[in-house]
N, C-alpha and C positions, 0 to 999 in steps of 0.2 A: 504493500499500499504506500504509494509515493505521495509527497506533498502535493504534486501537481494534480494527482487524482482526487485528493481531498478538496483542494480549492475549486476544481472544475465542477464538483458535484453540488456546490453551494449556489443557491439563488439568493434573491434579495431577502425573502422572509427568513431563510436560514441564517444568513449573515446577521440580521437584526436579532434573531433569537440568541445566537451565540454572543453577540455583543452585550445584550441584556444579562444573560447569565454570568458572563465574565465580570461585568460591572457590579452585579450583585455580590459575587464572589470576592470582590476586592473591597467595595465601599462598606458593605454591612460589617465585616469583622473590624475594619478601621474605625468605623463609627462606634462600635461596641468597646473598642479597647482605648481609643485615644480621646474621645469626648467625655466630658465629666458627667456623672450620673445625674439624671433629671434634665438634662439638656434636651431641647426639642428635637434635635437631630440624632440624639444618642439612642441606639437600638439596645434595649434591655437584653440580658443573657438569656432569659427564658424565650424570648422571641427568636433569638439566633438558634437555639435548639429546636424550636418549633418549626421554623422555616427550613432548617437543615433536614428535618423529617420530611417535609414537603418535596425537597429536592431528591431525596431517596426514593419517594414515591414516583417522581417523574422519571427516574431511570428505570423503575420497574415498568412503568406505562410504556416507555420506549421499547423495552424488550418484548412486550406483548404486542405493540403495533408492528414490529418487525415481522412477526410470524403471521399475525392475523391480518394486518392491513395489506401486506404485500405477498403473502403466501397462502392465505385462506385457511391457516390452521388456527382454530379457535380453541385455545387452551383454557380450561377452567381450573387448572391446577398450578398455575405459575407462582402462586403463594408458597408452594412447597420449595421451590428453588430459592426464593427470597429468604425463607425461613432457615434452610440449610446453610446458606451463606452467613446468616446472622448467628446460628449456633457455632459455626466454625470460628467466628471472631469472638463469640462469648466464651468459648472454651479457653482461648488465649488469654482473655481478660480474667477469667477465674484462676488460671495458673499464676497470674501475677500478684494475686492477693497474698499468697504465702501464709506467714505467721500472723498476719493482721486480721485473719478471719475470727469468728466467734470462738472456735475451738483451738485456734492457734497451730493447726497442723501445717507444716511446711510444704507438703506434697498434696494431700487430699483436700478438695473443696469441702465447704462446711456440710453440704447436704450428704456427702458420701460418709463423713464421720458420724453424722446423726443416724444414717441408715447402717451403721456398723460395717462399712466396706473396710477390708483389710489392706487392700492395695489398689493402686491406680489401674483402671482397665487399660488394656493395650491400645485401644483406639484413642486414648488421651495422650499417648506418647507423642512428643514433638511439639505439642501445642504451647509449651513454654518458650518457644522461639517464634518471633513475629513472622519471619520469612515463610516458615512452615505453615503457620495459620493463614497468611495471605495466599499461598499456594492452594491450600485446601478450599478457601473461599471459591476458587474457580474450579478446582478439580472435582469436588464432591457434587455440586449441582450439575457440572458439565457431564460427569460420568453417568449420573442417574438419567439425565436427559438423553445421552447417547444410547444407553441400553434400552430405555423405554422407547425412544423413537425408533431404534433399529427393529424392535419387535413389532411396533405398531404400523410403521410405515412399509415395512417388508410385507406385512399381512394386508396392506392396502385398507387400513382402517381410516376412514375419513368421516367428515361432517359431524353430526350430533353424536355418533358412536364414539369418535375420538374425544369429543368434549366430555362425555360421561366417564370414559376410562381415566382422563386426566383428573377429574374430579374424585374418582374412586382412589386414585393414587395418593392424593393429598390427604384424603380422609383416613386412609390406612396409616400414613405417617403420623397424623394427629393422634390416633389411638396408641400407636407404638411409643411415641414420646411422652405420653401421659403416664406410662408405667414407670414406677419408681426404680425397678430393677433394670431399666434400659440404660441407666447411667447418665442421664442428661437432666437431672433435677425434677423429673416428674412434672406434676401439675404447677409447681412454683417456677420451674425453669432455672435459668441462670441470671443472677442479679448481684447486687452489692459490689459492683466493679470499683476498683480503686485507681489503677494506673493503665496507661497505654504508651508503650515506648519510654517508660519512666516519667510520663507527665500525668498529673492528676486529672482524672476524667472530668471531675466537676469544676476545674478551674476555668476561668473566663477565657484565658488564652487558648486552652485546649478546645473548648467548644467553638471558638472562633476559627481555629485551625481546621477542625472537623467540618465546619460548614464550607469553608474555602475548598477543602479537599472533595467535598461532595459536588460542589459546583464544577470542579475540574473534572471529576468523573462523569458528570452529566455531559460536558462538552465533548470529552473523548468518546463517550458511548454514542452521542449524537453523530459525530463525525464518522465513526464506524458504520452506523446504520446508513448514513447518507452515501458513503462509499460503496456499501453493498447494493443499495437499491438503484444507484445511478450507474452501476456497471452492467456488463453483459449478464452477470449472474442475476442481478436484480430484474432484468428483462425476462429471464427464464422463470424466476419466482413469480412474476406477475402473470405470465402465461400459465403457470401451474395453478394459480389462484382462479383465473378466468375459465380455463379449459384444461383440466388436468389429463383427461383421456387423449386429447389431441396432442398435447405436449408429449405424452408417452409415446404416441404413434409416430411422432416425428423423430424419435430415437433418443430422446433425453432420458437419463435415469432419474426419474422424478424422486424416487426414495432418497437418493444421495443428496439432492438439493434440499429436500425437506429436513433431512437428518442434520445437515450442516447448519442451516439457519435456526433450527430448534436447539441445538447445542450452543451455538453462540448466544442465542436469546437467554438461555438458562444461566449462562456464565454472567451475562449482564445482570440478571435478577439476583444472583448470589452476591455480586458486588454491592448492589443496592442494600441488600440485607446486612452485609458486613458494616457499611457505613451507618446504617439505621441503628444498630445495637448500641455503640458507645454514646450516641446522642440521646437515645431514649433511656438507657440504663438498665434494660431488662429484655430478655428473650424467653418466651415460654410457648407451650404447644398451641396456644390460641392463635399463633401466627399461621399455623397449618390449616385453620378452619376454611372449609370451601367457600364460605361467604366472603372471605377476604379476597380470594381470587376472582370471584364473580364481580365484587365491587371494583377491582382493578380493571376489569374489562368495560365496566361502565364508564370509568375515567376516559378510556380511549374512545368509546363511542360518543361521549359528550364533547370531547375536544375535537375529534375528527379522525376517523380510521383512515390509515393510509397517508398520513400527512406528517408524521413524526413530531413536528412542532405542535400540532393539535393534541397529540397524546400527552406530551408533557404539560401543556397548558391545561388540559382536562383534569390531570392528576392534582394540579395546584388548586384550581378553582373548586372542584368537588370537595377536597379535603379541607380547604378553608371554609367552605359552607358547612362542612360536618363539625368543624370546631366551633363555629358561631352558633349553630342551632342546637348542638348537643350541650350547651352550657347554660341553657335557660328552660323555660317552660315547654319548649318544643322538643325537648330531648327524647321522650318516649316515642315520638312520631317520626324520628329521623329516617328510619328504614322505609316508612311509607313515602316520605318525601323523596328519598332516593329513587324508590321504584317509580314514582310518578315522573320524576325528572328524566329517567331512562325512557319512559313511554313517550313523554312530550318531545324528547329529542328525536326519538325513532319516527314519530309521526310528522313533526314539523320541520325538524332539521335532520334528515337522514344521513347527511354527510358530515354532521357535527358542526362545531362553532367555526373552526378554521376551514373545513372543507366547504361550507356554505359561503364563507367570506371569499375564498379563492374563486368559487364559481361565479359569484356576483362581480368580483373584480375582473375576471376574464371576459364576461359578457359586456361590462362597461367599456373595457379596453377595446374590444372589437367594434362596438358602436362608435367610439371616438375615432378609431382607425378608418372605419367606413366613412364616417362624416368628413374626415380630412381628406379622403381620396375623392370624395364627390366634389368637395369644394375646390380642390386643386384642378380637377377636370374641367370644372365650370370656368375657372380663371384662364385655362388654356383654350377655351371656346370648344370644348369637346362635350357633347351631350349624348345621353343614352338614346338609342333609336326608339321611336314610338311604334306601338303595335298598329297594324293596318286596321282600319275600320271595316 
């Protein structure tokens, strides 16, 4: 992937999006750290963490839009890859607690001491090193997606059947991680984090750095997605989405294309989960809930499927609305409001916010171009021939 390929794949909306994300990633941390508390332009630390969570959700939405908007793979289990990436980072953070835990055990996390575990399970080895945890953030979700996709796509499972299978996968993981003997904290999950790379997780500087890193990850993920969908590979993915049987008839190995983009998408979701955990401070089995994956699909639909920018925008808009409406008297009705939002967008804005805006802009641009051509022809004395009476 060359720099020329990346810049060539950017249009005006993509450039504006990247500029906004980069500006937020720089200005918000600086505002939080440099301006005095109480200042009008000073961003409080709690807002930095909250917006950092929104950015992680935007990365997750990008990963879903890559497979759904451009390849036609509707995954209702992408929350599983998000949660696995979060657990990989959470395991590293738990190993950093050491003797500062409630029971003071230098090796075992508190929940293992409470459950009378005698030694650390083998799958926890290596998570005391950041580079290993960062590698597992990509490997674990990517490997699961590769194995699942190889079996599903090779069997030519498509459409609603694939969606149901992905939902069953994340529900199975939900039940497994709820078990105390599974070695991941059971119902309580992993929490009480202290340090990351030697820096206090709760410190303002650390939270600002995590926010900036999340924005950087969003930019990199967006560039990767744009490079994929703008290349010849992306043209094949769109052909698979629109006419899979015809694409296969032309000689393309549809299963390989699907498997590749599904694995890349899962790795992106894992990165989003890994950045999410230190900013939120906890990871538990509720992240595997099928409802979370369905909600992420709604973000993409609201923002605009197949636009990338719309997917990220939809994640931020819907989650901001969720934060606003779940903190008042309307909290019990949020799920009904979310369902109504999805229905209204489907009926009134089937292309989503950004998709509808792009269609309107293209139509207005065509009208302006047509009007300019007609006026130029009139100035040159050229008129359209009239129909014979």
